[in-house]
C-alpha positions as CSV (number, residue, x, y, z in Angstrom):
1,M,-63.2,-16.0,-38.7
2,I,-59.9,-16.0,-39.2
3,L,-57.6,-13.7,-36.7
4,N,-54.5,-11.7,-38.1
5,K,-51.4,-12.6,-36.0
6,R,-48.8,-10.7,-36.8
7,G,-45.5,-11.7,-35.3
8,V,-42.2,-9.5,-35.3
9,S,-40.0,-10.5,-38.2
10,G,-36.7,-11.4,-37.8
11,I,-35.2,-8.5,-39.1
12,V,-36.7,-5.9,-36.5
13,A,-36.2,-8.2,-33.7
14,T,-32.4,-8.7,-34.6
15,V,-32.7,-4.3,-34.5
16,I,-33.6,-4.3,-30.9
17,M,-31.7,-7.0,-29.5
18,I,-28.7,-5.1,-31.1
19,A,-29.7,-1.6,-30.2
20,M,-30.6,-3.2,-26.5
21,V,-27.2,-4.9,-26.5
22,I,-25.4,-1.3,-27.1
23,G,-27.6,0.3,-24.4
24,A,-26.3,-2.2,-22.0
25,V,-22.6,-1.8,-22.8
26,S,-22.8,2.0,-22.9
27,V,-24.0,1.9,-19.3
28,V,-21.4,-0.7,-18.0
29,W,-18.5,1.4,-20.1
30,V,-20.0,4.7,-18.3
31,I,-19.8,3.5,-14.7
32,V,-16.3,1.5,-15.2
33,N,-14.8,4.5,-17.3
34,N,-15.4,6.5,-14.4
35,M,-14.3,4.3,-11.5
36,I,-10.9,3.8,-13.3
37,G,-10.6,7.7,-14.3
38,S,-10.4,8.8,-10.5
39,E,-8.3,5.9,-9.9
40,L,-6.1,6.9,-12.8
41,E,-6.5,10.4,-11.5
42,E,-4.9,9.6,-8.1
43,S,-2.3,7.7,-8.9
44,G,-1.3,9.7,-11.6
45,S,-0.3,12.7,-9.2
46,C,2.8,10.6,-8.5
47,F,3.8,9.5,-11.9
48,G,6.8,10.6,-12.9
49,I,8.3,11.8,-9.5
50,F,11.5,9.6,-10.1
51,E,14.9,12.0,-9.1
52,Q,12.3,15.1,-8.8
53,V,12.0,14.9,-4.8
54,T,15.7,13.6,-3.7
55,L,17.6,14.3,-0.7
56,N,21.1,16.1,-1.4
57,G,23.6,13.8,0.2
58,R,26.5,16.0,-0.3
59,Y,24.7,18.6,2.5
60,T,23.1,16.0,4.6
61,C,25.2,14.6,7.8
62,F,25.4,14.7,11.4
63,N,27.4,16.8,13.7
64,S,28.3,15.0,16.8
65,S,29.9,17.8,18.6
66,S,26.3,20.1,18.4
67,N,24.2,16.6,18.4
68,Q,22.4,18.1,15.2
69,F,21.2,16.3,12.1
70,Q,21.5,18.2,8.8
71,F,19.8,17.2,6.2
72,S,19.1,19.3,2.9
73,L,16.1,18.5,0.2
74,N,16.0,19.3,-3.3
75,I,12.5,19.6,-5.8
76,G,12.5,19.5,-9.2
77,D,10.5,21.2,-12.0
78,I,7.3,19.0,-9.8
79,D,4.2,20.5,-7.4
80,V,4.7,19.1,-3.8
81,D,2.3,19.8,-1.2
82,E,4.2,18.1,1.4
83,I,7.5,16.4,2.1
84,V,7.0,12.9,5.0
85,I,10.6,12.7,6.1
86,G,11.7,9.5,8.4
87,I,15.3,9.5,10.2
88,S,16.4,6.1,11.3
89,S,18.8,6.0,14.1
90,V,19.6,3.0,17.0
91,G,16.0,1.5,16.5
92,T,13.8,4.5,16.9
93,T,12.4,6.2,13.6
94,T,11.2,10.2,13.7
95,S,8.7,11.1,11.3
96,M,7.9,14.6,10.1
97,K,5.8,16.4,7.5
98,I,7.4,19.3,6.0
99,S,4.8,21.9,4.0
100,N,4.7,24.8,1.3
101,V,3.2,26.7,4.7
102,E,5.8,28.2,7.2
103,Q,5.4,26.4,10.3
104,T,7.2,25.9,13.2
105,I,8.5,22.2,13.8
106,P,9.8,20.6,17.4
107,N,13.8,20.6,17.1
108,V,13.7,21.9,13.3
109,L,15.6,25.0,12.2
110,N,16.7,26.6,8.9
111,Y,20.4,26.3,7.6
112,P,22.5,28.5,7.9
113,S,19.9,31.4,9.3
114,G,18.4,29.3,12.6
115,T,14.9,30.4,11.8
116,N,12.3,28.1,13.0
117,L,9.4,29.0,10.7
118,I,10.0,25.9,7.8
119,K,9.2,25.7,4.7
120,L,9.7,23.3,1.3
121,P,11.9,24.4,-1.2
122,S,9.9,25.8,-3.9
123,K,9.9,24.3,-7.6
124,N,13.8,23.6,-8.9
125,G,15.3,24.6,-5.3
126,G,16.6,23.4,-2.6
127,L,17.0,24.3,1.0
128,T,18.6,22.8,3.8
129,Y,17.4,21.9,7.8
130,V,19.0,21.1,11.0
131,L,17.6,18.8,13.6
132,T,18.7,19.5,16.8
133,G,18.8,16.9,20.0
134,V,20.2,14.0,18.1
135,T,21.9,11.7,20.3
136,S,23.6,9.4,18.0
137,K,24.1,9.5,14.4
138,P,21.2,8.6,12.2
139,D,21.2,5.0,10.2
140,A,19.1,6.6,7.4
141,I,16.6,9.1,6.0
142,K,13.5,8.5,3.6
143,I,11.8,10.9,2.0
144,A,8.4,10.5,0.6
145,P,6.2,13.1,-1.3
146,I,2.6,14.5,-0.6
147,I,1.3,15.6,-4.4
148,K,-2.7,16.5,-5.0
149,K,-3.4,15.2,-1.2
150,Q,-1.5,11.6,-2.4
151,Q,1.2,10.1,-0.8
152,C,3.5,9.0,-2.9
153,E,6.3,6.4,-2.6
154,E,9.5,6.6,-1.3
155,S,11.2,8.8,-3.8
156,D,15.1,9.3,-1.9
157,Q,16.9,7.7,0.9
158,L,20.5,8.2,2.2
159,T,22.1,4.7,4.3
160,S,25.3,5.9,4.4
161,I,25.2,9.1,6.6
162,D,28.5,11.4,6.7
163,N,29.9,13.1,9.8
164,C,29.5,17.0,9.3
165,F,33.0,18.4,8.6
166,V,33.0,21.3,10.9
167,F,35.5,24.5,10.3
168,S,36.9,26.5,13.2
C-alpha cells in the first residue's frame, strides 16, 4: 500500500512565513507607535515656547523704600495654563504659581491697581505684579510655563535686578 504523503510546497511555506512576519511587525509597530505618540504629545506641548513666555526687564525691579519687588510677565501667541515663578534672594527661593483663574496669592498684588485677585496675562499680553514684604533685593527671578498640564523648562530669567525709580 502506498501512502499518499503530501508536504507543503516551498512557495506556500514562504508565503505563510512572510505573512507571519508582516503580522508580527504590524503588532510591534502599533505598540511602539502608541508609546512614542503619547510621549511626543506631552513633550510637544512645550515645543516652540522660546520667547513666548518672558519676563519684561523694563518693569521688573526692587523698591527698597517700600520693600516691594515688582515683576512683569509677557505671554506671546501661545496658550499657557500656569507659570511657575521662582524668586531667589539671599540664599532662599520664594516660589509661586500664577494661573488663568483669578486667585489670591499671599503677598502678591496687581500693579498698579493693588488688587489681590491675581491672574495670568491673556494671550499676546502682559501684566505686572508686586510681591510685598521683600526685605532684600532679589538675586534672580526665573519662570517656567505649564502648558497642557506639562511643566516646561525655564523659559526666561533675570539675574540682574534693578532698583525701581520712584517719582515723587
